[in-house]
C-alpha positions, 0 to 999 in steps of 0.5 A: 212072525216078527223079526227077532232083532227089529232094531238091527233090521232098521239100522242095516244100511241099504245094499250098494248098487253097482254103477250107482252114479250112472243111474243119474242122467246128468252123470251119464253126460258128464262121464261121456264128455269127460272121456272124450276130453281126456281122450283128446288130452292124451291124443295130444300127448301121444302126437306132441311127445313123439314129434318132440322126442324125434326132433330134440331127443332130449330127456330133459325136455321130457322132464320139463313136459312133466314139470310144466304139465303139473306145476300149475296144479301145485300153484293154482289148484287151491285157487281153482277150487276157490273159483269153483266155490265162489263162481260157476264151475261150469265156466271155469271148466269151459275156460280150461277147454279153450286153453286145450284147444289153443294148445292143439292148434299151436302144435299144429301150426308149428308142425305144418310150418316145420318151425318148432323150436324148443322154447316154443314147445315149452310155452305150449306145454305150459299152456296145456298145464294151465288148461288142466288145472282149470278143468280137474278141480271144478269138475270134481266139484260138479260131481257132488252136485250131479249125483249127491252125497249118497252116490258120490263114492260111485261117481268118484270111482267112475270118474277115475275110470273115465280118466283111464278110459280116455287114457286108454283110448287116447294112445290107440286113437292117437297112434292111428291118427299119427299114422293116418293123418300125420302129426300136423293134421292129426293134432288139428283134428284133435280139437273136435273132441273137446267140444262136447264138454264145452257145449254140454256145460252151456246149460247143464243144471249144476253148480252153486246157482242150482243148489238148494238151501242156504249157500255157504259164505263166498270167500275171496280167492286168495293165493299162498295164504289160502293154501296155508289156511286150508291146510290148517283147517283140515288138521282135525280131519285125520282121514283127509290129512293121511290121504292127502299125504299118500297122494302127495308122496306118490305124486312127488316121486313118481306121478305120471313122469314115465308117460313122457319117457315112454318113447325111450322105454319103448326104444330100449325094449325094442319097440320104438316105432310109432305103430301098434307095439308103441301104442300098446305100451302106452295103453297098458297102464290105462287098460289096468286102470279101466279094468280096476274101475269095472271090477271094483265098481261092478262088484262093490269091492274094496270100500274106501278105508285109509289102510286099504288105500295105503296097501294098494299104493305100496303094491303100485310102487312094487309094480312100477319097480319091476316094470322099470327094471324089466328088459322083456317087453311082455313082462313090462306090459304085464306090470304096467297093466298091474300098475294101472290097476293099482293106481286107479284103486288107491287114487280113487279111494283116496279121493273118495275119502277126501270128498266124503269127509270134506266140510261143505263150506270149503269143499272146493278148497279141500279138493283143490288142496288134495289135487295140489298134492295128487296132481301138482306135486307131479311137477317134481316127478319130472325132476326125479324121473326125467332130469335124474334119468338123463344122468343115471338112465330112466330105468333106474331113476323110475325104480328109485323114485318108486322105492322112495314113494314106497317108504313114505307109504309104509310110514303112513301105514304104520301111523294109521 
């Protein structure tokens, strides 16, 4: 007996496999080393933010921590993508890891000597931010080489989950290291967690030299003109434009600015000690993101669509508003958890849509432009949440910032 509609049977797409990217051995190594490096990044945040808060009690310095962390992404993300297009992205990532290690060792020196001054803290924060921009865009470039276009959506979502796993484990491990070893020796120990990624990239068989077929032309690495040219080139790609604007709005107004202010939130909620309660508050957002990755990737839910990403972003804004105005510790934990779930969902979806629609000959620059919006514009969230928070309080500054991002998302929803 023949099929009644053989054409339909031929046209039917293959069923999506859960955790498809993890079937690639290269991605398994990338995933593991990425988690360790992200964990180290967040251990440094936990320890350094706590010491800086205790020493200076400055919301303005907390705001600067956000500005210095994300401003390099605003200025250099497209250039970092261009470097990954033109040269070996593995070496660019290794340079970033070197700067991370330098930042941790610098914190350790000043903690040991007890000589930390505010300007020195600011310099180290800038070094840390520059390390991140040399890491993230080239890392996203490697995903395409590691898994190919068929499993790219899975790789992007799992990579986002890896980031949240690092963010989740980082505060827990950082809190334990802070208590067990103290800030000086703890942050020195932290440098070890960057090394697996550095060593794996030495001979990892990915990047331009391993690609088959004709390579795209090698364009020079430019400055502002490169950003303008890339923005002009993506104009015909409405999905890339809308997702870049969505990520930019969330980044500009909120970003991760509340993470550096978490000691203040914890104190106001009555859990400002550096023990388990403070660490749980830091980890709640990441736990929600990790659960989102497990559920969405494991069950193949929420295929990437622009409208879905925007609705998830709107819900994220609502969760942050409730968290910021909450006076109850349990309620704050619950809505931080929800915010993490929703943030991974819409951010991973937006990034997947951008990567899947990016022209191959300028993939690095397009990803760099998206990172400039989704990561670089977080520098301004340090102003909207941190510096404004020093005037009106961080609870209201975060609530108003989330409301502003929600208005932009609502406008995009009406337009798509």
